[in-house]
C-alpha positions as CSV (number, residue, x, y, z in Angstrom):
1,M,-70.0,150.1,-14.0
2,K,-70.3,152.2,-10.9
3,K,-68.4,155.6,-10.5
4,T,-67.4,156.6,-7.2
5,S,-66.7,160.4,-6.2
6,R,-62.9,159.2,-6.3
7,T,-63.4,158.4,-10.1
8,R,-65.0,161.8,-10.6
9,V,-62.0,163.6,-8.9
10,L,-59.7,161.3,-10.5
11,T,-61.0,161.9,-14.0
12,G,-61.8,165.8,-13.5
13,G,-57.7,166.4,-12.1
14,A,-57.2,164.4,-15.5
15,I,-59.4,166.9,-17.7
16,A,-57.8,169.6,-15.7
17,A,-54.0,168.7,-16.2
18,A,-55.1,168.1,-19.9
19,V,-56.5,171.7,-20.3
20,A,-53.4,173.2,-18.8
21,L,-50.7,171.4,-20.9
22,G,-52.7,172.1,-23.7
23,G,-52.8,175.7,-22.7
24,F,-49.1,175.6,-21.8
25,G,-48.4,173.6,-25.1
26,A,-50.2,177.0,-27.0
27,Y,-48.3,179.5,-25.4
28,S,-45.4,177.7,-26.1
29,A,-46.3,177.2,-29.7
30,S,-46.8,181.2,-30.0
31,A,-43.4,181.8,-28.0
32,T,-41.3,179.7,-30.9
33,D,-43.8,182.1,-33.6
34,E,-42.9,185.1,-32.4
35,A,-39.2,184.4,-32.0
36,T,-39.0,182.4,-34.8
37,T,-40.7,185.9,-36.6
38,A,-38.4,188.5,-35.2
39,T,-35.1,186.3,-36.2
40,Q,-36.6,186.1,-39.4
41,T,-37.1,189.7,-39.8
42,A,-34.1,190.5,-38.5
43,A,-32.3,188.4,-41.3
44,V,-34.5,190.2,-43.8
45,T,-33.3,193.4,-42.6
46,K,-29.8,192.7,-42.8
47,A,-29.7,191.2,-46.4
48,D,-31.9,194.4,-47.5
49,A,-29.4,196.6,-46.0
50,K,-26.6,195.3,-48.1
51,N,-29.0,195.3,-51.3
52,K,-28.2,192.2,-53.0
53,N,-31.0,190.7,-52.6
54,T,-33.6,193.3,-54.3
55,T,-34.5,195.2,-56.9
56,T,-35.8,197.6,-58.5
57,S,-37.7,199.0,-61.6
58,T,-39.0,201.0,-63.9
59,H,-42.4,202.1,-64.8
60,L,-44.6,205.1,-65.8
61,T,-46.5,207.1,-63.6
62,I,-49.9,207.3,-64.0
63,E,-49.5,210.6,-65.0
64,A,-47.2,209.5,-68.3
65,A,-49.0,206.8,-68.9
66,T,-52.2,208.7,-69.2
67,K,-50.5,211.6,-71.3
68,A,-49.3,208.7,-73.7
69,A,-52.8,206.9,-74.1
70,Q,-54.2,210.0,-74.6
71,A,-51.6,211.0,-77.5
72,T,-52.3,207.8,-79.4
73,L,-55.8,208.4,-79.0
74,D,-55.2,211.7,-80.6
75,A,-53.5,210.3,-83.4
76,A,-55.8,207.8,-84.4
77,E,-59.0,210.8,-84.1
78,K,-56.8,212.9,-86.9
79,E,-57.2,210.1,-89.1
80,N,-60.8,209.3,-88.3
81,Q,-60.2,206.3,-86.7
82,R,-62.0,204.9,-83.8
83,V,-59.5,202.7,-81.5
84,S,-59.2,201.4,-77.8
85,V,-55.8,202.1,-76.7
86,A,-54.2,200.5,-73.3
87,V,-51.3,201.1,-71.6
88,V,-49.9,198.1,-69.7
89,D,-46.5,198.6,-67.2
90,R,-43.7,195.8,-67.4
91,N,-45.1,193.3,-65.8
92,G,-48.1,193.2,-67.8
93,N,-50.5,194.6,-65.7
94,T,-53.2,197.2,-67.3
95,V,-52.6,201.0,-66.2
96,V,-54.7,203.0,-68.3
97,T,-57.0,202.0,-71.2
98,L,-58.8,204.6,-73.7
99,R,-61.9,203.8,-75.4
100,G,-62.2,206.1,-78.4
101,D,-66.3,207.0,-79.9
102,G,-67.0,204.5,-81.8
103,A,-64.2,202.2,-81.1
104,G,-65.8,197.9,-81.8
105,P,-66.3,196.0,-78.8
106,Q,-63.7,193.5,-79.6
107,S,-60.9,196.6,-79.4
108,Y,-60.6,197.0,-76.0
109,E,-59.8,193.8,-75.5
110,S,-57.2,193.2,-78.5
111,A,-55.5,196.7,-76.9
112,V,-54.5,195.2,-73.9
113,K,-53.2,191.8,-75.4
114,K,-51.5,193.7,-77.7
115,A,-49.4,195.8,-75.2
116,Y,-48.8,193.4,-72.9
117,T,-47.3,191.5,-76.0
118,A,-44.9,194.4,-76.8
119,V,-43.9,195.1,-73.2
120,S,-43.3,191.1,-72.8
121,W,-40.7,190.9,-75.5
122,N,-39.2,194.5,-76.1
123,A,-40.5,194.4,-79.6
124,P,-43.3,196.4,-82.3
125,T,-46.1,193.3,-82.4
126,S,-45.3,193.8,-86.1
127,E,-41.6,192.8,-85.8
128,L,-43.3,189.5,-83.8
129,V,-45.5,188.7,-86.1
130,K,-42.6,188.2,-88.5
131,R,-41.2,185.6,-85.9
132,L,-44.2,183.1,-85.8
133,A,-42.6,181.5,-89.5
134,N,-40.3,180.5,-87.1
135,A,-41.6,179.7,-83.9
136,P,-45.5,179.5,-84.7
137,T,-46.3,178.4,-81.0
138,L,-45.5,181.8,-80.0
139,K,-49.3,182.8,-80.4
140,D,-50.4,179.8,-78.2
141,I,-49.1,182.3,-74.9
142,P,-51.9,183.3,-73.1
143,G,-52.9,186.9,-73.0
144,T,-50.5,187.9,-76.4
145,L,-51.8,189.1,-79.6
146,F,-49.4,188.9,-82.7
147,L,-51.2,191.5,-84.4
148,G,-49.7,194.9,-85.8
149,G,-50.5,197.5,-83.3
150,G,-48.5,197.1,-80.1
151,A,-45.3,199.2,-79.5
152,P,-43.0,199.0,-76.0
153,V,-42.2,202.0,-73.8
154,T,-38.4,201.3,-73.0
155,S,-36.2,203.3,-70.6
156,K,-32.1,202.5,-71.0
157,G,-32.7,199.9,-73.6
158,A,-35.1,198.1,-71.1
159,P,-39.1,198.0,-71.7
160,I,-41.0,199.6,-69.0
161,A,-44.7,199.8,-70.8
162,G,-46.1,198.6,-73.8
163,I,-49.1,200.4,-75.6
164,G,-51.0,198.7,-77.7
165,V,-53.9,200.0,-80.0
166,A,-57.0,198.2,-82.2
167,G,-59.6,199.5,-84.0
168,A,-58.1,201.0,-87.3
169,P,-58.9,199.0,-90.1
170,S,-55.2,197.2,-90.6
171,G,-52.6,196.8,-87.7
172,D,-50.2,199.2,-89.8
173,L,-52.3,202.0,-88.7
174,D,-52.6,200.6,-85.0
175,E,-48.9,200.4,-84.6
176,R,-48.0,203.7,-85.9
177,F,-50.6,205.9,-83.1
178,A,-49.2,203.4,-80.8
179,Q,-45.7,205.2,-81.4
180,A,-47.5,208.4,-81.5
181,G,-48.1,207.2,-78.0
182,V,-44.2,206.5,-77.3
183,A,-43.1,209.5,-78.8
184,S,-45.2,211.6,-76.5
185,L,-43.3,210.4,-73.6
186,T,-39.9,212.1,-74.9
187,K,-41.3,215.9,-75.6
């Protein structure tokens, strides 16, 4: 097929029109996106202004978490125990960990899991161990460890943090040290 200059001009014009319309569509989409974003922002601002759609939660400061962790470690060292200590926030995020001199390699992870377990159920982990008789699948929840050594930190009855200790010869000792950390926050 032989192309004439008229065919080339028509084809070029069609391409130019398509590019121009494509650009117009992109500009329209951008304008729509900006308008939608502005509307959504106004709606969120209005909803937040009434404080009916938001919540606040209490968390330990890094200073308080460090103080509790150090008090826990100090309690263990007074009894010549080599432990690791973890403090987690209400959401289970690790805030502070301290690994005592000579603490076993497994103690770090165990301390974090005990702290997470204590704050998740707002109960000492030694109490939670007893619940396994009635609900044995609790131990299958990821990130948890149902052994003595975890203690919740509360404010107005609600859990705000967890302290976990691992490395002493028994969970009872681990938990006693964790309770020393909790007690340090009331001084």
